[in-house]
C-alpha positions in Angstrom: 8.8 -5.7 33.5 6.3 -3.0 32.7 5.8 -1.0 29.5 7.4 -2.5 26.3 7.8 -1.0 22.8 4.8 -1.2 20.6 5.7 -3.6 17.8 3.5 -4.7 14.9 3.3 -8.5 14.8 1.8 -10.1 11.7 1.4 -13.8 10.9 0.0 -15.9 8.1 -3.4 -17.6 8.3 -1.7 -21.0 8.5 0.5 -19.8 11.4 -2.5 -18.5 13.2 -4.3 -21.9 12.7 -1.2 -23.8 13.9 -1.0 -21.7 17.1 -4.7 -22.1 17.7 -4.6 -25.9 17.2 -1.7 -26.3 19.6 -3.3 -24.2 22.3 -6.6 -26.0 21.9 -4.9 -29.4 22.3 -3.2 -28.2 25.5 -6.5 -27.0 27.0 -8.5 -30.1 25.9 -5.8 -32.6 26.8 -5.1 -33.9 23.3 -8.4 -33.2 21.6 -8.1 -31.3 18.3 -10.5 -28.5 17.3 -12.6 -28.6 14.2 -12.2 -26.1 11.4 -15.4 -24.4 12.4 -14.2 -23.9 16.0 -10.9 -22.4 15.1 -12.7 -20.3 12.5 -14.6 -18.5 15.2 -11.4 -17.5 16.9 -9.9 -16.5 13.6 -13.0 -14.4 12.8 -12.7 -12.5 16.0 -9.0 -11.9 15.3 -10.0 -10.4 12.0 -12.5 -8.1 13.6 -10.0 -6.9 16.2 -6.9 -6.6 14.0 -7.9 -7.1 10.4 -5.0 -9.5 10.4 -2.6 -6.6 9.8 -2.9 -4.5 12.9 -1.9 -6.9 15.6 0.6 -5.6 18.1 2.9 -7.5 20.5 1.0 -10.7 19.7 -2.1 -9.4 21.4 -4.5 -11.2 19.0 -7.6 -10.2 20.9 -6.7 -6.6 21.8 -7.0 -7.4 25.4 -6.3 -4.5 27.7 -4.1 -4.6 30.8 -5.7 -3.8 34.1 -4.1 -1.4 36.7 -3.5 -4.4 39.0 -1.6 -6.2 36.2 0.5 -3.1 35.6 1.3 -2.9 39.2 2.3 -6.6 39.1 4.8 -6.0 36.3 2.8 -7.7 33.5 4.2 -6.5 30.1 2.0 -4.0 28.4 2.2 -1.4 25.6 0.6 1.9 24.7 -1.3 2.1 21.4 -1.9 5.6 20.0 -5.1 6.0 18.0 -7.1 3.6 20.2 -10.8 4.5 20.1 -14.0 3.5 21.9 -17.7 4.1 21.4 -18.7 6.5 24.2 -22.1 8.0 24.4 -22.8 6.6 20.9 -19.8 8.4 19.4 -16.4 7.2 18.3 -13.9 8.8 20.7 -10.1 8.6 20.2 -8.4 8.1 23.6 -5.7 10.6 24.5 -2.1 10.0 25.6 -2.0 8.6 29.1 -5.5 7.2 29.0 -5.5 3.7 30.6 -7.8 2.5 27.7 -4.7 2.7 25.4 -2.8 0.1 27.4 -2.8 -3.5 26.1 -1.2 -6.8 27.2 2.0 -7.7 25.4 3.2 -11.3 24.6 6.6 -12.6 23.5 5.2 -14.9 20.8 2.2 -15.9 18.8 1.9 -19.2 20.7 2.0 -17.3 24.1 -0.5 -14.8 22.9 -2.9 -17.5 21.6 -2.7 -19.6 24.8 -3.4 -16.6 27.0 -6.2 -15.4 24.8 -8.0 -18.7 24.9 -7.6 -18.9 28.6 -8.9 -15.3 28.9 -12.0 -16.2 26.9 -12.7 -19.4 28.7 -12.4 -18.1 32.3 -14.4 -15.9 34.5 -16.1 -12.9 32.8 -16.2 -14.2 29.3 -16.7 -17.9 30.1 -20.5 -17.8 29.1 -19.4 -16.9 25.6 -17.0 -19.8 25.1 -19.7 -22.5 24.3 -20.3 -20.5 21.1 -16.7 -21.2 20.1 -17.2 -24.9 20.8 -20.3 -24.8 18.6 -18.5 -23.1 15.7 -21.0 -20.2 15.8 -19.3 -16.8 14.9 -22.6 -14.8 15.1 -23.5 -16.2 18.5 -20.0 -15.7 19.8 -20.0 -12.1 18.7 -23.3 -11.3 20.4 -22.3 -13.2 23.5 -19.1 -11.1 23.8 -21.2 -7.9 23.5 -23.4 -9.1 26.3 -20.3 -9.7 28.5 -18.9 -6.2 27.6 -15.9 -7.3 25.5 -16.3 -4.5 23.0 -18.2 -1.2 22.6 -19.0 -1.3 18.9 -22.5 -2.2 17.7 -23.2 -5.9 18.0 -24.7 -6.2 14.5 -21.6 -4.7 13.0 -19.2 -6.8 15.0 -21.1 -10.0 14.2 -21.4 -9.2 10.5 -17.7 -8.9 10.2 -17.1 -12.1 12.1 -19.6 -14.1 10.0 -17.9 -12.8 6.8 -14.4 -13.7 8.1 -15.6 -17.1 9.2 -16.9 -17.8 5.7 -13.6 -16.8 4.2 -11.8 -19.0 6.6 -13.9 -22.0 5.7 -13.0 -21.5 2.0 -9.3 -21.5 2.8 -7.1 -24.6 3.3 -5.0 -23.0 6.1 -6.5 -25.2 8.8 -6.0 -28.4 6.9 -2.3 -27.6 6.3 -1.7 -26.6 9.9 -3.5 -29.7 11.2 -1.2 -31.9 9.1 1.9 -30.2 10.6 0.5 -30.6 14.2 -0.3 -34.2 13.7 3.1 -34.9 12.1 4.9 -33.2 14.9 2.9 -35.2 17.5 3.8 -38.4 15.8 7.5 -37.5 15.8 7.4 -36.5 19.5 5.3 -39.4 20.9 6.7 -42.2 18.6 3.4 -44.3 18.6 1.3 -43.7 15.6 -1.7 -41.4 16.2 -5.2 -42.5 15.2 -7.7 -39.7 14.6 -11.4 -40.2 15.5 -14.0 -37.6 14.6 -17.3 -37.5 16.3 -20.4 -36.6 14.3 -21.6 -33.0 13.9 -20.5 -29.8 12.1 -18.5 -28.6 15.1 -17.5 -32.0 16.6 -14.3 -32.6 18.5 -11.5 -34.5 16.9 -9.6 -36.7 19.3 -6.1 -38.0 18.9 -5.3 -41.3 20.6 -1.9 -43.1 20.7 -1.8 -46.8 19.6 -1.2 -47.8 23.2 -4.8 -47.0 24.0 -6.2 -49.1 21.1 -7.0 -52.8 21.4 -4.2 -55.1 20.6 -4.6 -56.7 17.1 -3.5 -60.1 18.6 -5.4 -60.4 21.9 -7.9 -57.5 21.5 -7.1 -56.1 25.0 -6.4 -52.4 25.5 -4.1 -53.1 28.4 -1.9 -55.6 26.5 1.2 -53.5 25.7 2.7 -56.5 24.0 2.1 -59.0 26.9 0.4 -61.5 24.5 3.6 -61.7 22.5 5.7 -62.5 25.6 3.2 -65.2 26.5 3.1 -66.8 23.0 
């Protein structure tokens, strides 16, 4: 597969939060993100797309490389793409490789790939700012790593404003409820949620089988004490 049609893909804030939580849990082996952490990712999404100009579920406007094109990775062409070149805003012409972006089949696929993209290799030094729930720091770290060509102050200011708006919304809380409910239905054991201290702390979900038995107080019991009684 190579070039695909350019399709606008829009989602609600809750749907974005849900996809981010699910992808985070997969990466961190069951750990849930905090609202501040997902808010940093949301803020960058707002800078890149405004929430309305997302195409083919490419939530971070990640461009496709020539090697990926040759390998058959799906991509799309986006007319009107511009970059800051020599201090000026330049609209890229038809056929310019700078207009080619990665394409994904779903929001979940786009989110998972975007997180992996940010955590690995070139942009890995920026990821700790996401874990710290720091939108300003993340914006400036991405600039250092060459993620965007716009002025850092401008990019950071938009991210900080979007993060504040995110923190005032209840989209994360609603999405988190849905994720935990789905986890309970899938894993059967009840899930106990433990939150460590700190504004950007990790939230860990543990099944009952990892908790001490209420009868014998052993984590490895699994009902053995009932059989022995």
